[in-house]
PDB file of the backbone (N, CA, C, O) and the ligand in Angstrom, with CONECT records:
HET     ZN  A 101       1
ATOM      1  N   MET A   1       0.855  -1.201  -0.022  1.00  0.00           N
ATOM      2  CA  MET A   1       0.009  -0.002  -0.012  1.00  0.00           C
ATOM      3  C   MET A   1       0.888   1.276   0.019  1.00  0.00           C
ATOM      4  O   MET A   1       1.823   1.408   0.809  1.00  0.00           O
ATOM      5  N   TYR A   2       0.530   2.192  -0.879  1.00  0.00           N
ATOM      6  CA  TYR A   2       1.333   3.427  -0.900  1.00  0.00           C
ATOM      7  C   TYR A   2       0.875   4.355   0.265  1.00  0.00           C
ATOM      8  O   TYR A   2      -0.309   4.471   0.581  1.00  0.00           O
ATOM      9  N   GLU A   3       1.858   4.982   0.855  1.00  0.00           N
ATOM     10  CA  GLU A   3       1.554   5.892   2.005  1.00  0.00           C
ATOM     11  C   GLU A   3       2.160   7.282   1.677  1.00  0.00           C
ATOM     12  O   GLU A   3       3.222   7.426   1.070  1.00  0.00           O
ATOM     13  N   LEU A   4       1.384   8.287   2.135  1.00  0.00           N
ATOM     14  CA  LEU A   4       1.825   9.665   1.977  1.00  0.00           C
ATOM     15  C   LEU A   4       2.304  10.150   3.331  1.00  0.00           C
ATOM     16  O   LEU A   4       1.557  10.105   4.309  1.00  0.00           O
ATOM     17  N   SER A   5       3.533  10.608   3.394  1.00  0.00           N
ATOM     18  CA  SER A   5       4.074  11.129   4.644  1.00  0.00           C
ATOM     19  C   SER A   5       4.651  12.509   4.430  1.00  0.00           C
ATOM     20  O   SER A   5       5.051  12.877   3.326  1.00  0.00           O
ATOM     21  N   ASN A   6       4.684  13.272   5.529  1.00  0.00           N
ATOM     22  CA  ASN A   6       5.195  14.635   5.495  1.00  0.00           C
ATOM     23  C   ASN A   6       6.529  14.638   6.236  1.00  0.00           C
ATOM     24  O   ASN A   6       6.570  14.436   7.450  1.00  0.00           O
ATOM     25  N   HIS A   7       7.585  14.860   5.529  1.00  0.00           N
ATOM     26  CA  HIS A   7       8.905  14.817   6.163  1.00  0.00           C
ATOM     27  C   HIS A   7       9.035  15.928   7.224  1.00  0.00           C
ATOM     28  O   HIS A   7       9.704  15.769   8.244  1.00  0.00           O
ATOM     29  N   THR A   8       8.367  17.055   6.938  1.00  0.00           N
ATOM     30  CA  THR A   8       8.431  18.194   7.915  1.00  0.00           C
ATOM     31  C   THR A   8       7.839  17.743   9.289  1.00  0.00           C
ATOM     32  O   THR A   8       8.302  18.143  10.357  1.00  0.00           O
ATOM     33  N   GLU A   9       6.798  16.892   9.190  1.00  0.00           N
ATOM     34  CA  GLU A   9       6.133  16.425  10.428  1.00  0.00           C
ATOM     35  C   GLU A   9       7.146  15.598  11.258  1.00  0.00           C
ATOM     36  O   GLU A   9       7.170  15.690  12.485  1.00  0.00           O
ATOM     37  N   ILE A  10       7.966  14.803  10.580  1.00  0.00           N
ATOM     38  CA  ILE A  10       8.938  13.973  11.267  1.00  0.00           C
ATOM     39  C   ILE A  10       9.987  14.848  11.976  1.00  0.00           C
ATOM     40  O   ILE A  10      10.339  14.618  13.133  1.00  0.00           O
ATOM     41  N   ILE A  11      10.472  15.860  11.237  1.00  0.00           N
ATOM     42  CA  ILE A  11      11.500  16.683  11.890  1.00  0.00           C
ATOM     43  C   ILE A  11      10.978  17.599  13.004  1.00  0.00           C
ATOM     44  O   ILE A  11      11.678  17.906  13.969  1.00  0.00           O
ATOM     45  N   VAL A  12       9.678  18.037  12.823  1.00  0.00           N
ATOM     46  CA  VAL A  12       9.057  18.815  13.914  1.00  0.00           C
ATOM     47  C   VAL A  12       8.890  17.929  15.143  1.00  0.00           C
ATOM     48  O   VAL A  12       9.153  18.361  16.265  1.00  0.00           O
ATOM     49  N   HIS A  13       8.464  16.724  14.938  1.00  0.00           N
ATOM     50  CA  HIS A  13       8.330  15.792  16.083  1.00  0.00           C
ATOM     51  C   HIS A  13       9.665  15.592  16.792  1.00  0.00           C
ATOM     52  O   HIS A  13       9.728  15.594  18.022  1.00  0.00           O
ATOM     53  N   GLN A  14      10.734  15.418  16.009  1.00  0.00           N
ATOM     54  CA  GLN A  14      12.060  15.183  16.619  1.00  0.00           C
ATOM     55  C   GLN A  14      12.498  16.461  17.369  1.00  0.00           C
ATOM     56  O   GLN A  14      13.032  16.384  18.476  1.00  0.00           O
ATOM     57  N   ALA A  15      12.270  17.606  16.767  1.00  0.00           N
ATOM     58  CA  ALA A  15      12.681  18.868  17.431  1.00  0.00           C
ATOM     59  C   ALA A  15      11.912  19.046  18.767  1.00  0.00           C
ATOM     60  O   ALA A  15      12.483  19.460  19.775  1.00  0.00           O
ATOM     61  N   LEU A  16      10.618  18.725  18.740  1.00  0.00           N
ATOM     62  CA  LEU A  16       9.807  18.837  19.977  1.00  0.00           C
ATOM     63  C   LEU A  16      10.345  17.881  21.062  1.00  0.00           C
ATOM     64  O   LEU A  16      10.491  18.282  22.216  1.00  0.00           O
ATOM     65  N   GLN A  17      10.638  16.622  20.697  1.00  0.00           N
ATOM     66  CA  GLN A  17      11.167  15.659  21.676  1.00  0.00           C
ATOM     67  C   GLN A  17      12.518  16.132  22.226  1.00  0.00           C
ATOM     68  O   GLN A  17      12.789  15.985  23.418  1.00  0.00           O
ATOM     69  N   ASP A  18      13.371  16.706  21.351  1.00  0.00           N
ATOM     70  CA  ASP A  18      14.634  17.198  21.767  1.00  0.00           C
ATOM     71  C   ASP A  18      14.445  18.336  22.811  1.00  0.00           C
ATOM     72  O   ASP A  18      15.124  18.387  23.836  1.00  0.00           O
ATOM     73  N   TYR A  19      13.496  19.236  22.500  1.00  0.00           N
ATOM     74  CA  TYR A  19      13.236  20.337  23.375  1.00  0.00           C
ATOM     75  C   TYR A  19      12.759  19.841  24.742  1.00  0.00           C
ATOM     76  O   TYR A  19      13.211  20.307  25.788  1.00  0.00           O
ATOM     77  N   LEU A  20      11.816  18.865  24.696  1.00  0.00           N
ATOM     78  CA  LEU A  20      11.225  18.376  25.968  1.00  0.00           C
ATOM     79  C   LEU A  20      12.226  17.650  26.852  1.00  0.00           C
ATOM     80  O   LEU A  20      12.068  17.595  28.072  1.00  0.00           O
ATOM     81  N   ARG A  21      13.292  17.074  26.204  1.00  0.00           N
ATOM     82  CA  ARG A  21      14.345  16.393  26.978  1.00  0.00           C
ATOM     83  C   ARG A  21      15.120  17.390  27.797  1.00  0.00           C
ATOM     84  O   ARG A  21      15.607  17.054  28.876  1.00  0.00           O
ATOM     85  N   ASN A  22      15.251  18.637  27.303  1.00  0.00           N
ATOM     86  CA  ASN A  22      16.126  19.600  27.928  1.00  0.00           C
ATOM     87  C   ASN A  22      15.374  20.727  28.677  1.00  0.00           C
ATOM     88  O   ASN A  22      15.993  21.505  29.404  1.00  0.00           O
ATOM     89  N   HIS A  23      14.080  20.808  28.503  1.00  0.00           N
ATOM     90  CA  HIS A  23      13.308  21.906  29.142  1.00  0.00           C
ATOM     91  C   HIS A  23      12.045  21.320  29.760  1.00  0.00           C
ATOM     92  O   HIS A  23      11.558  20.266  29.352  1.00  0.00           O
ATOM     93  N   SER A  24      11.524  22.049  30.771  1.00  0.00           N
ATOM     94  CA  SER A  24      10.240  21.652  31.273  1.00  0.00           C
ATOM     95  C   SER A  24       9.231  22.716  30.807  1.00  0.00           C
ATOM     96  O   SER A  24       9.503  23.916  30.847  1.00  0.00           O
ATOM     97  N   ILE A  25       8.054  22.230  30.363  1.00  0.00           N
ATOM     98  CA  ILE A  25       7.010  23.157  29.947  1.00  0.00           C
ATOM     99  C   ILE A  25       5.792  22.903  30.849  1.00  0.00           C
ATOM    100  O   ILE A  25       5.695  21.843  31.467  1.00  0.00           O
ATOM    101  N   PRO A  26       4.854  23.876  30.928  1.00  0.00           N
ATOM    102  CA  PRO A  26       3.726  23.735  31.844  1.00  0.00           C
ATOM    103  C   PRO A  26       2.990  22.424  31.740  1.00  0.00           C
ATOM    104  O   PRO A  26       2.605  21.863  32.766  1.00  0.00           O
ATOM    105  N   CYS A  27       2.775  21.902  30.526  1.00  0.00           N
ATOM    106  CA  CYS A  27       2.154  20.616  30.334  1.00  0.00           C
ATOM    107  C   CYS A  27       2.671  20.017  29.048  1.00  0.00           C
ATOM    108  O   CYS A  27       2.730  20.692  28.021  1.00  0.00           O
ATOM    109  N   SER A  28       3.050  18.733  29.101  1.00  0.00           N
ATOM    110  CA  SER A  28       3.532  18.039  27.881  1.00  0.00           C
ATOM    111  C   SER A  28       2.708  16.796  27.614  1.00  0.00           C
ATOM    112  O   SER A  28       3.221  15.779  27.148  1.00  0.00           O
ATOM    113  N   CYS A  29       1.387  16.894  27.923  1.00  0.00           N
ATOM    114  CA  CYS A  29       0.504  15.731  27.680  1.00  0.00           C
ATOM    115  C   CYS A  29       0.326  15.555  26.155  1.00  0.00           C
ATOM    116  O   CYS A  29       0.761  16.375  25.346  1.00  0.00           O
ATOM    117  N   GLU A  30      -0.332  14.448  25.822  1.00  0.00           N
ATOM    118  CA  GLU A  30      -0.532  14.152  24.385  1.00  0.00           C
ATOM    119  C   GLU A  30      -1.260  15.261  23.646  1.00  0.00           C
ATOM    120  O   GLU A  30      -0.907  15.587  22.513  1.00  0.00           O
ATOM    121  N   LEU A  31      -2.289  15.853  24.286  1.00  0.00           N
ATOM    122  CA  LEU A  31      -3.055  16.931  23.662  1.00  0.00           C
ATOM    123  C   LEU A  31      -2.178  18.127  23.426  1.00  0.00           C
ATOM    124  O   LEU A  31      -2.165  18.673  22.323  1.00  0.00           O
ATOM    125  N   CYS A  32      -1.426  18.562  24.458  1.00  0.00           N
ATOM    126  CA  CYS A  32      -0.595  19.756  24.277  1.00  0.00           C
ATOM    127  C   CYS A  32       0.493  19.518  23.245  1.00  0.00           C
ATOM    128  O   CYS A  32       0.794  20.421  22.464  1.00  0.00           O
ATOM    129  N   GLN A  33       1.092  18.338  23.215  1.00  0.00           N
ATOM    130  CA  GLN A  33       2.112  18.036  22.226  1.00  0.00           C
ATOM    131  C   GLN A  33       1.521  18.088  20.814  1.00  0.00           C
ATOM    132  O   GLN A  33       2.165  18.566  19.879  1.00  0.00           O
ATOM    133  N   ALA A  34       0.253  17.578  20.667  1.00  0.00           N
ATOM    134  CA  ALA A  34      -0.418  17.603  19.358  1.00  0.00           C
ATOM    135  C   ALA A  34      -0.695  19.047  18.962  1.00  0.00           C
ATOM    136  O   ALA A  34      -0.522  19.420  17.802  1.00  0.00           O
ATOM    137  N   ASP A  35      -1.140  19.886  19.953  1.00  0.00           N
ATOM    138  CA  ASP A  35      -1.373  21.320  19.665  1.00  0.00           C
ATOM    139  C   ASP A  35      -0.103  21.980  19.187  1.00  0.00           C
ATOM    140  O   ASP A  35      -0.114  22.724  18.206  1.00  0.00           O
ATOM    141  N   ILE A  36       1.021  21.705  19.889  1.00  0.00           N
ATOM    142  CA  ILE A  36       2.303  22.308  19.507  1.00  0.00           C
ATOM    143  C   ILE A  36       2.701  21.873  18.088  1.00  0.00           C
ATOM    144  O   ILE A  36       3.115  22.699  17.274  1.00  0.00           O
ATOM    145  N   MET A  37       2.577  20.615  17.810  1.00  0.00           N
ATOM    146  CA  MET A  37       2.888  20.060  16.454  1.00  0.00           C
ATOM    147  C   MET A  37       2.037  20.771  15.426  1.00  0.00           C
ATOM    148  O   MET A  37       2.567  21.201  14.402  1.00  0.00           O
ATOM    149  N   ALA A  38       0.747  20.915  15.648  1.00  0.00           N
ATOM    150  CA  ALA A  38      -0.189  21.525  14.700  1.00  0.00           C
ATOM    151  C   ALA A  38       0.213  22.967  14.436  1.00  0.00           C
ATOM    152  O   ALA A  38       0.286  23.391  13.282  1.00  0.00           O
ATOM    153  N   LEU A  39       0.474  23.720  15.494  1.00  0.00           N
ATOM    154  CA  LEU A  39       0.858  25.131  15.327  1.00  0.00           C
ATOM    155  C   LEU A  39       2.162  25.252  14.585  1.00  0.00           C
ATOM    156  O   LEU A  39       2.263  26.091  13.690  1.00  0.00           O
ATOM    157  N   ALA A  40       3.139  24.485  14.895  1.00  0.00           N
ATOM    158  CA  ALA A  40       4.431  24.583  14.214  1.00  0.00           C
ATOM    159  C   ALA A  40       4.291  24.159  12.740  1.00  0.00           C
ATOM    160  O   ALA A  40       4.827  24.814  11.845  1.00  0.00           O
ATOM    161  N   LEU A  41       3.565  23.054  12.502  1.00  0.00           N
ATOM    162  CA  LEU A  41       3.403  22.579  11.131  1.00  0.00           C
ATOM    163  C   LEU A  41       2.649  23.510  10.241  1.00  0.00           C
ATOM    164  O   LEU A  41       2.902  23.554   9.037  1.00  0.00           O
ATOM    165  N   ASN A  42       1.721  24.264  10.798  1.00  0.00           N
ATOM    166  CA  ASN A  42       0.969  25.272  10.035  1.00  0.00           C
ATOM    167  C   ASN A  42       1.874  26.427   9.578  1.00  0.00           C
ATOM    168  O   ASN A  42       1.530  27.150   8.643  1.00  0.00           O
ATOM    169  N   ARG A  43       3.006  26.597  10.223  1.00  0.00           N
ATOM    170  CA  ARG A  43       3.876  27.713   9.880  1.00  0.00           C
ATOM    171  C   ARG A  43       5.084  27.263   9.066  1.00  0.00           C
ATOM    172  O   ARG A  43       5.895  28.096   8.660  1.00  0.00           O
ATOM    173  N   LEU A  44       5.218  25.958   8.819  1.00  0.00           N
ATOM    174  CA  LEU A  44       6.363  25.434   8.065  1.00  0.00           C
ATOM    175  C   LEU A  44       5.864  24.817   6.758  1.00  0.00           C
ATOM    176  O   LEU A  44       4.739  24.321   6.687  1.00  0.00           O
ATOM    177  N   PRO A  45       6.705  24.852   5.730  1.00  0.00           N
ATOM    178  CA  PRO A  45       6.263  24.224   4.460  1.00  0.00           C
ATOM    179  C   PRO A  45       6.217  22.711   4.539  1.00  0.00           C
ATOM    180  O   PRO A  45       7.170  22.104   5.030  1.00  0.00           O
ATOM    181  N   PRO A  46       5.152  22.079   4.078  1.00  0.00           N
ATOM    182  CA  PRO A  46       5.075  20.606   4.089  1.00  0.00           C
ATOM    183  C   PRO A  46       5.991  20.036   3.069  1.00  0.00           C
ATOM    184  O   PRO A  46       6.208  20.667   2.035  1.00  0.00           O
ATOM    185  N   ARG A  47       6.553  18.856   3.300  1.00  0.00           N
ATOM    186  CA  ARG A  47       7.394  18.174   2.316  1.00  0.00           C
ATOM    187  C   ARG A  47       6.910  16.693   2.258  1.00  0.00           C
ATOM    188  O   ARG A  47       7.409  15.817   2.965  1.00  0.00           O
ATOM    189  N   TYR A  48       5.936  16.484   1.396  1.00  0.00           N
ATOM    190  CA  TYR A  48       5.314  15.157   1.297  1.00  0.00           C
ATOM    191  C   TYR A  48       6.149  14.245   0.391  1.00  0.00           C
ATOM    192  O   TYR A  48       6.741  14.686  -0.595  1.00  0.00           O
ATOM    193  N   TYR A  49       6.175  12.992   0.749  1.00  0.00           N
ATOM    194  CA  TYR A  49       6.779  11.992  -0.088  1.00  0.00           C
ATOM    195  C   TYR A  49       5.953  10.744  -0.046  1.00  0.00           C
ATOM    196  O   TYR A  49       5.191  10.539   0.899  1.00  0.00           O
ATOM    197  N   VAL A  50       6.084   9.876  -1.076  1.00  0.00           N
ATOM    198  CA  VAL A  50       5.339   8.641  -1.156  1.00  0.00           C
ATOM    199  C   VAL A  50       6.229   7.480  -0.807  1.00  0.00           C
ATOM    200  O   VAL A  50       7.348   7.384  -1.310  1.00  0.00           O
ATOM    201  N   SER A  51       5.764   6.610   0.029  1.00  0.00           N
ATOM    202  CA  SER A  51       6.560   5.411   0.329  1.00  0.00           C
ATOM    203  C   SER A  51       5.668   4.198   0.147  1.00  0.00           C
ATOM    204  O   SER A  51       4.443   4.293   0.217  1.00  0.00           O
ATOM    205  N   LEU A  52       6.300   3.058  -0.088  1.00  0.00           N
ATOM    206  CA  LEU A  52       5.616   1.759  -0.241  1.00  0.00           C
ATOM    207  C   LEU A  52       6.180   0.861   0.786  1.00  0.00           C
ATOM    208  O   LEU A  52       7.342   0.467   0.692  1.00  0.00           O
ATOM    209  N   ARG A  53       5.388   0.512   1.790  1.00  0.00           N
ATOM    210  CA  ARG A  53       5.823  -0.312   2.910  1.00  0.00           C
ATOM    211  C   ARG A  53       7.153   0.171   3.501  1.00  0.00           C
ATOM    212  O   ARG A  53       8.085  -0.601   3.723  1.00  0.00           O
ATOM    213  N   GLY A  54       7.193   1.494   3.747  1.00  0.00           N
ATOM    214  CA  GLY A  54       8.381   2.071   4.391  1.00  0.00           C
ATOM    215  C   GLY A  54       9.482   2.400   3.394  1.00  0.00           C
ATOM    216  O   GLY A  54      10.462   3.039   3.775  1.00  0.00           O
ATOM    217  N   GLU A  55       9.363   1.978   2.090  1.00  0.00           N
ATOM    218  CA  GLU A  55      10.366   2.235   1.110  1.00  0.00           C
ATOM    219  C   GLU A  55      10.000   3.515   0.404  1.00  0.00           C
ATOM    220  O   GLU A  55       8.893   3.620  -0.125  1.00  0.00           O
ATOM    221  N   ILE A  56      10.907   4.521   0.372  1.00  0.00           N
ATOM    222  CA  ILE A  56      10.589   5.805  -0.254  1.00  0.00           C
ATOM    223  C   ILE A  56      10.580   5.682  -1.795  1.00  0.00           C
ATOM    224  O   ILE A  56      11.545   5.221  -2.404  1.00  0.00           O
ATOM    225  N   ILE A  57       9.487   6.101  -2.380  1.00  0.00           N
ATOM    226  CA  ILE A  57       9.344   5.984  -3.858  1.00  0.00           C
ATOM    227  C   ILE A  57       9.736   7.294  -4.501  1.00  0.00           C
ATOM    228  O   ILE A  57      10.564   7.310  -5.412  1.00  0.00           O
ATOM    229  N   THR A  58       9.164   8.390  -4.050  1.00  0.00           N
ATOM    230  CA  THR A  58       9.437   9.688  -4.650  1.00  0.00           C
ATOM    231  C   THR A  58      10.726  10.282  -4.086  1.00  0.00           C
ATOM    232  O   THR A  58      11.044  10.058  -2.918  1.00  0.00           O
ATOM    233  N   GLN A  59      11.441  11.006  -4.862  1.00  0.00           N
ATOM    234  CA  GLN A  59      12.640  11.669  -4.362  1.00  0.00           C
ATOM    235  C   GLN A  59      12.287  13.075  -4.002  1.00  0.00           C
ATOM    236  O   GLN A  59      11.723  13.809  -4.814  1.00  0.00           O
ATOM    237  N   TRP A  60      12.608  13.459  -2.802  1.00  0.00           N
ATOM    238  CA  TRP A  60      12.466  14.885  -2.441  1.00  0.00           C
ATOM    239  C   TRP A  60      13.837  15.401  -2.208  1.00  0.00           C
ATOM    240  O   TRP A  60      14.719  14.658  -1.778  1.00  0.00           O
ATOM    241  N   GLU A  61      14.042  16.661  -2.480  1.00  0.00           N
ATOM    242  CA  GLU A  61      15.364  17.291  -2.337  1.00  0.00           C
ATOM    243  C   GLU A  61      15.540  17.579  -0.862  1.00  0.00           C
ATOM    244  O   GLU A  61      14.751  18.337  -0.296  1.00  0.00           O
ATOM    245  N   SER A  62      16.549  17.003  -0.213  1.00  0.00           N
ATOM    246  CA  SER A  62      16.739  17.199   1.180  1.00  0.00           C
ATOM    247  C   SER A  62      17.109  18.658   1.511  1.00  0.00           C
ATOM    248  O   SER A  62      16.832  19.145   2.607  1.00  0.00           O
ATOM    249  N   HIS A  63      17.749  19.354   0.528  1.00  0.00           N
ATOM    250  CA  HIS A  63      18.057  20.725   0.812  1.00  0.00           C
ATOM    251  C   HIS A  63      16.816  21.637   0.791  1.00  0.00           C
ATOM    252  O   HIS A  63      16.890  22.802   1.180  1.00  0.00           O
ATOM    253  N   ASN A  64      15.693  21.102   0.339  1.00  0.00           N
ATOM    254  CA  ASN A  64      14.449  21.870   0.354  1.00  0.00           C
ATOM    255  C   ASN A  64      13.761  21.801   1.703  1.00  0.00           C
ATOM    256  O   ASN A  64      12.782  22.510   1.934  1.00  0.00           O
ATOM    257  N   LEU A  65      14.257  20.956   2.598  1.00  0.00           N
ATOM    258  CA  LEU A  65      13.674  20.869   3.925  1.00  0.00           C
ATOM    259  C   LEU A  65      13.933  22.174   4.700  1.00  0.00           C
ATOM    260  O   LEU A  65      14.999  22.778   4.572  1.00  0.00           O
ATOM    261  N   PRO A  66      12.950  22.598   5.501  1.00  0.00           N
ATOM    262  CA  PRO A  66      13.226  23.765   6.302  1.00  0.00           C
ATOM    263  C   PRO A  66      14.393  23.438   7.276  1.00  0.00           C
ATOM    264  O   PRO A  66      14.459  22.349   7.845  1.00  0.00           O
ATOM    265  N   ASP A  67      15.302  24.415   7.442  1.00  0.00           N
ATOM    266  CA  ASP A  67      16.460  24.070   8.265  1.00  0.00           C
ATOM    267  C   ASP A  67      16.109  23.890   9.744  1.00  0.00           C
ATOM    268  O   ASP A  67      15.064  24.326  10.227  1.00  0.00           O
ATOM    269  N   GLN A  68      17.033  23.231  10.429  1.00  0.00           N
ATOM    270  CA  GLN A  68      16.812  22.838  11.825  1.00  0.00           C
ATOM    271  C   GLN A  68      16.546  24.038  12.729  1.00  0.00           C
ATOM    272  O   GLN A  68      15.711  23.982  13.632  1.00  0.00           O
ATOM    273  N   ALA A  69      17.279  25.135  12.465  1.00  0.00           N
ATOM    274  CA  ALA A  69      17.112  26.374  13.290  1.00  0.00           C
ATOM    275  C   ALA A  69      15.697  26.919  13.106  1.00  0.00           C
ATOM    276  O   ALA A  69      15.068  27.359  14.069  1.00  0.00           O
ATOM    277  N   ARG A  70      15.198  26.890  11.871  1.00  0.00           N
ATOM    278  CA  ARG A  70      13.845  27.431  11.641  1.00  0.00           C
ATOM    279  C   ARG A  70      12.795  26.503  12.283  1.00  0.00           C
ATOM    280  O   ARG A  70      11.835  26.965  12.900  1.00  0.00           O
ATOM    281  N   VAL A  71      12.994  25.230  12.128  1.00  0.00           N
ATOM    282  CA  VAL A  71      12.080  24.231  12.717  1.00  0.00           C
ATOM    283  C   VAL A  71      12.027  24.451  14.243  1.00  0.00           C
ATOM    284  O   VAL A  71      10.937  24.527  14.810  1.00  0.00           O
ATOM    285  N   MET A  72      13.207  24.554  14.922  1.00  0.00           N
ATOM    286  CA  MET A  72      13.248  24.717  16.341  1.00  0.00           C
ATOM    287  C   MET A  72      12.618  26.057  16.750  1.00  0.00           C
ATOM    288  O   MET A  72      11.921  26.120  17.763  1.00  0.00           O
ATOM    289  N   ALA A  73      12.850  27.120  15.983  1.00  0.00           N
ATOM    290  CA  ALA A  73      12.254  28.411  16.317  1.00  0.00           C
ATOM    291  C   ALA A  73      10.702  28.323  16.263  1.00  0.00           C
ATOM    292  O   ALA A  73      10.028  28.916  17.106  1.00  0.00           O
ATOM    293  N   GLU A  74      10.159  27.618  15.320  1.00  0.00           N
ATOM    294  CA  GLU A  74       8.705  27.496  15.224  1.00  0.00           C
ATOM    295  C   GLU A  74       8.155  26.598  16.347  1.00  0.00           C
ATOM    296  O   GLU A  74       7.062  26.832  16.862  1.00  0.00           O
ATOM    297  N   VAL A  75       8.923  25.582  16.709  1.00  0.00           N
ATOM    298  CA  VAL A  75       8.480  24.717  17.831  1.00  0.00           C
ATOM    299  C   VAL A  75       8.469  25.510  19.126  1.00  0.00           C
ATOM    300  O   VAL A  75       7.522  25.397  19.904  1.00  0.00           O
ATOM    301  N   VAL A  76       9.494  26.307  19.376  1.00  0.00           N
ATOM    302  CA  VAL A  76       9.552  27.113  20.575  1.00  0.00           C
ATOM    303  C   VAL A  76       8.390  28.095  20.627  1.00  0.00           C
ATOM    304  O   VAL A  76       7.744  28.276  21.660  1.00  0.00           O
ATOM    305  N   ARG A  77       8.143  28.728  19.471  1.00  0.00           N
ATOM    306  CA  ARG A  77       7.064  29.680  19.369  1.00  0.00           C
ATOM    307  C   ARG A  77       5.735  29.018  19.642  1.00  0.00           C
ATOM    308  O   ARG A  77       4.887  29.603  20.316  1.00  0.00           O
ATOM    309  N   ALA A  78       5.522  27.788  19.130  1.00  0.00           N
ATOM    310  CA  ALA A  78       4.277  27.007  19.342  1.00  0.00           C
ATOM    311  C   ALA A  78       4.156  26.628  20.836  1.00  0.00           C
ATOM    312  O   ALA A  78       3.064  26.671  21.404  1.00  0.00           O
ATOM    313  N   ILE A  79       5.255  26.270  21.442  1.00  0.00           N
ATOM    314  CA  ILE A  79       5.267  25.902  22.856  1.00  0.00           C
ATOM    315  C   ILE A  79       4.826  27.111  23.696  1.00  0.00           C
ATOM    316  O   ILE A  79       4.020  26.980  24.617  1.00  0.00           O
ATOM    317  N   GLN A  80       5.358  28.261  23.369  1.00  0.00           N
ATOM    318  CA  GLN A  80       4.985  29.495  24.120  1.00  0.00           C
ATOM    319  C   GLN A  80       3.508  29.807  23.972  1.00  0.00           C
ATOM    320  O   GLN A  80       2.850  30.226  24.924  1.00  0.00           O
ATOM    321  N   GLN A  81       2.987  29.594  22.745  1.00  0.00           N
ATOM    322  CA  GLN A  81       1.569  29.886  22.470  1.00  0.00           C
ATOM    323  C   GLN A  81       0.689  28.905  23.239  1.00  0.00           C
ATOM    324  O   GLN A  81      -0.285  29.314  23.871  1.00  0.00           O
ATOM    325  N   VAL A  82       1.023  27.613  23.193  1.00  0.00           N
ATOM    326  CA  VAL A  82       0.230  26.584  23.884  1.00  0.00           C
ATOM    327  C   VAL A  82       0.338  26.744  25.391  1.00  0.00           C
ATOM    328  O   VAL A  82      -0.635  26.504  26.106  1.00  0.00           O
ATOM    329  N   SER A  83       1.511  27.147  25.891  1.00  0.00           N
ATOM    330  CA  SER A  83       1.696  27.365  27.308  1.00  0.00           C
ATOM    331  C   SER A  83       0.857  28.540  27.807  1.00  0.00           C
ATOM    332  O   SER A  83       0.344  28.509  28.926  1.00  0.00           O
ATOM    333  N   ALA A  84       0.715  29.600  26.959  1.00  0.00           N
ATOM    334  CA  ALA A  84      -0.062  30.773  27.325  1.00  0.00           C
ATOM    335  C   ALA A  84      -1.567  30.494  27.257  1.00  0.00           C
ATOM    336  O   ALA A  84      -2.336  30.975  28.089  1.00  0.00           O
ATOM    337  N   THR A  85      -1.974  29.711  26.257  1.00  0.00           N
ATOM    338  CA  THR A  85      -3.422  29.398  26.086  1.00  0.00           C
ATOM    339  C   THR A  85      -3.590  27.891  25.827  1.00  0.00           C
ATOM    340  O   THR A  85      -3.832  27.477  24.693  1.00  0.00           O
ATOM    341  N   PRO A  86      -3.461  27.085  26.873  1.00  0.00           N
ATOM    342  CA  PRO A  86      -3.598  25.645  26.709  1.00  0.00           C
ATOM    343  C   PRO A  86      -5.032  25.245  26.360  1.00  0.00           C
ATOM    344  O   PRO A  86      -5.968  25.976  26.685  1.00  0.00           O
ATOM    345  N   SER A  87      -5.221  24.096  25.704  1.00  0.00           N
ATOM    346  CA  SER A  87      -6.558  23.643  25.275  1.00  0.00           C
ATOM    347  C   SER A  87      -7.341  23.074  26.459  1.00  0.00           C
ATOM    348  O   SER A  87      -8.537  22.807  26.343  1.00  0.00           O
ATOM    349  N   HIS A  88      -6.668  22.888  27.600  1.00  0.00           N
ATOM    350  CA  HIS A  88      -7.341  22.331  28.774  1.00  0.00           C
ATOM    351  C   HIS A  88      -6.799  23.022  30.003  1.00  0.00           C
ATOM    352  O   HIS A  88      -5.686  23.547  29.971  1.00  0.00           O
ATOM    353  N   PRO A  89      -7.548  23.037  31.077  1.00  0.00           N
ATOM    354  CA  PRO A  89      -7.023  23.646  32.351  1.00  0.00           C
ATOM    355  C   PRO A  89      -5.818  22.901  32.831  1.00  0.00           C
ATOM    356  O   PRO A  89      -5.805  21.670  32.807  1.00  0.00           O
ATOM    357  N   ILE A  90      -4.779  23.621  33.276  1.00  0.00           N
ATOM    358  CA  ILE A  90      -3.597  22.945  33.796  1.00  0.00           C
ATOM    359  C   ILE A  90      -3.578  23.009  35.293  1.00  0.00           C
ATOM    360  O   ILE A  90      -3.661  24.081  35.891  1.00  0.00           O
ATOM    361  N   ASP A  91      -3.467  21.835  35.899  1.00  0.00           N
ATOM    362  CA  ASP A  91      -3.435  21.707  37.371  1.00  0.00           C
ATOM    363  C   ASP A  91      -1.987  21.941  37.827  1.00  0.00           C
ATOM    364  O   ASP A  91      -1.090  21.166  37.497  1.00  0.00           O
ATOM    365  N   HIS A  92      -1.779  23.004  38.577  1.00  0.00           N
ATOM    366  CA  HIS A  92      -0.428  23.338  39.011  1.00  0.00           C
ATOM    367  C   HIS A  92      -0.096  22.764  40.368  1.00  0.00           C
ATOM    368  O   HIS A  92       0.989  23.045  40.877  1.00  0.00           O
ATOM    369  N   THR A  93      -0.953  21.982  40.984  1.00  0.00           N
ATOM    370  CA  THR A  93      -0.658  21.396  42.304  1.00  0.00           C
ATOM    371  C   THR A  93       0.321  20.301  42.243  1.00  0.00           C
ATOM    372  O   THR A  93       0.661  19.719  43.273  1.00  0.00           O
TER     373      THR A  93
HETATM  374 ZN    ZN A 101      -1.654  19.243  28.370  1.00  0.00          ZN2+
END
C-alpha cells in the first residue's frame, strides 16, 4: 500500500522531543504536544513523499527541507503559544 508522509512532520516531532528532553514546559501531555505540532506545522512548508511499505518511492530534495534552526524556532514559538493558552485547564498542584 502506498503511503503519503510529510517529512516536515517527522523533523518537527524530533525537534519537539529534543526540546522536551532539555526543558520543562507547563504541560507536555498528548493533547498539548499535538497542539504544539499543529501550530508549528501550520507555519512550516510541508514536504510530502510517497513510500511503499516504508520504502521511499518519490525523491524529495533534502536541501528543500526547512532548516533545523527554523524548525526549532517554530517549535519554541508554538510551545509558548500553547503554554499561554492551553486547550485544557492545567493543574499546578
Ligand atoms: Zn496538556
